[in-house]
N, C-alpha and C positions, 0 to 999 in steps of 0.2 A: 503494498501499498504508499504510494508515494504521497499521500496527505490530503490526495484528489480526491471526490467523489468517483465513483467507477459510473460507467456509462451502458446501461441496455434497452437496445434499439428494438421496437417490437411494428413489423411490417404490417400491410391490413390485407384485407381481400383484394384477387388477385394480384400480387405481388407477392416476392419474398424475400429472405435478408438479404438478398444480391441489389435491391434498389437501394440498402444504404451505402455501397459504398466509398459514392462519393464524399460523403460525409465520414465513413470511418477512416480514411484516407489522413483526412484534416484533424480528426480530434487523437488520432494514434500519430500522428507528426509533431502534437502539443504535448504526448505524455501522457492521455488518456489512456485507459483500459478500457476495453467495446470489448460487448459483447451484441451479436444481433441474430437470435437464434430463430428458428425456422418453427412458425406456428399450424396444428392440425388443422385450422378454420372448420373443423367438424363439430366446434358449440362452441358457446361460449365458457361455458363452467371448463370446456377441455382445454382452452386458450388459455384460462385463468389459468389453470391447472400447471399448463408450462410457462406460465408467467411468472409461479413462485418457482418450480422449481430452477427454473435462472437466477432469480433474486437471493435464494437461499445458497446457492455458491458463490455469491459474492463476498468478497472481505470486507467490508464494512459499505460506509453511506452511498447511494444511486440514483444517478439521474436517470430517471426512465423516461422512454422517449416515445411518442406514437402517433402513427399515419393512417388517418383516415377511419377503417373499421378497429386499426391498433388503438388509440383512440378510447375505443368502446373496453377493448380487454384491459388495457390498464386503470379506468378507470371502475369497472367490476372488481377489484382490488377491495375495494371497501377501505375500513380502518384499519383492516391488519394486513400492511402491505411489509412483509419484510424488508429491510436493508432501504426498501424506498428513501430518499431525502425529498423529490421534488419530481413535479412532475411537465412534460413538454409537449404539446399537443403543435404537430405540425399538420394543419389541415386538417385536424381530425373530430370524431363527435365525441362531444363532452358531455353524456346524456347527466339529466336530474333523477331522482328519485321516486321509480315510477315509469319511467318515459320507456320506450322502444324503441330501434331504427325503424323498425315499420311505420309506427304512427308518427313517428317525425319526417320521414319521407313521406307519408300520405296528404299531409299539410297543404303541398302545394302540386306544383306539374312535376314532370317526373326527368331530372334531370338530364340532356342529351348525353353523358356520357354513362346512364344507366340505363338507356329507353330501348333498350333490344338484348337486355340480359335473356339467358336461356337456361331452362333447366333442369340435368341429365335424373336418367333412371333412378338414381341414387339419392337427389334432391338434391344435391349442389349446384349452384349458381354458377355458369360460365361468362363470359364478357367478348364476342366478338370480336375480330382484327380491326375492323375499321374504326369503331368504336373507341377503343381504345389507344391508337393512335391518331384519330383524329380530335378527338376530345375527353379523355382520361389523361392522354400525354401529351397535350396538342403544342407543348412549346419544349419537348423532346425530337431530334433529330431523325425522322422517321427510320432511319435502319435500326437505329436502340429501342425506340418505340416496339417494333418490330421482336426484337429479342425480349426486349421485357415485355411481350405478349408471350413469347415460348413459352418464358416459366411462371408465366401467372399461378395460381391455385387457389382453385375454385372454392367457392365456401358454401356453408350448409345453408341455403332458406331458412331453417327454423330458427338460425339465430338471429334474422332479425327481428324476430317474435318476442325474443329474449328481453324481459323486462327487466333493467337497471336497480338494484339496491341502491342502500348508501353508496355518495359516491366517493373514490376517494380523494378528487379534490376538496372536500370540506375538511380535509384533517392534514391537506400537504401543498404546500404552495406551488401554484402555475403558472407556466409561461406559456403564448399560444401566438404560431406562426397561422397568420390568415393567407390564404392565397387568391389574390382576387380577381385572375382568372378565371376561377375553379367551374367548373363543366360536371364535376361529379356530388359535391357539397355544396350550395349556394354561399358565396361569400358572408351574405348579411346572415343565415343559420351561426358560420364560425365565426362571423364577431358578438353573438349571441351568445357562443356558448364560452366564448372569453369575458366576456365584462359580467355575465352571472358570477364563473370562479372565482373570477377576479383577476384576472391573468395579465400578468406582462407580457404585451400584446406587440408584436409588430406585421406591421404588411408590407408582401412582397409580390409584383405583378406578375405570377405564376400559376400555371395550368395545377391542376389537382395532386403532382409530383415534384413540388419545388424541393426536396430531397435531392432530385435527380438534376433539376434545372437553372437550380438554385443553391448547389451546397455549401456556399459559400456563406447564404445569411442563416440558412438551416443551421450551419457547425458554428457559429458566432451565438446565433441563439442557447444553443444547448450550451455552450462555453461560458456564458453570461450566466446560466442557470445555476450551471458546477461551481462557479467561483462564488455566487451568493453563498450556498450552499457550505462550501469547504470545510466551514467555523464551526458546522450545527448536525447535532448528531443526528444520527438514522433514526428509523422506524416514527414513531408519532412526535412527527417535527410540528414544530408550531408555525401555523403562518404568519 
């Protein structure tokens, strides 16, 4: 342990840990210990169990960073988040107690990036390549976006109906990167999440994958969170 918090990066739906590559390079260059595990995306409970597994391996205070549905996973840690010292949301869902993704998304028109999802026989939802390249990762080079689409991990449709319990952001300080050109989670919804959790917030002119298209800004926000929490204890840290 070098006195700095560890960093755990949580990918979302239709992605995998490799989506954090640019951010990981920047954080490692500054001496941070970084883990970006793969999540099964089979249910919120399974994904939270994986995150707890990884957090229990950390040797001290840890900043947890979630993108998109990854925000759902880390929020669902609740008030018992081992080693967690802060939460960073990167264009991520930050639900409150009793809310679900399905209910939230039903409040407005279907975002372009989610308009043509298809469900396989096992109940997992996939994203077609055109929507992924043109809307999900709209500001990423199309060649790279197609690679990202190839490694997408489908998500169980049932996860969208899981109701949130007491959210982790009620007991941990939070930071939020709003992607102002997002076509998956409307920017105004992101601002609402950030506002009600009292997050330290920045806005970046990015698509739904700012950690890919704007890794410098994403890494800087994570480092700002880490630097704020360096001298503070893990566990149930005060806001």
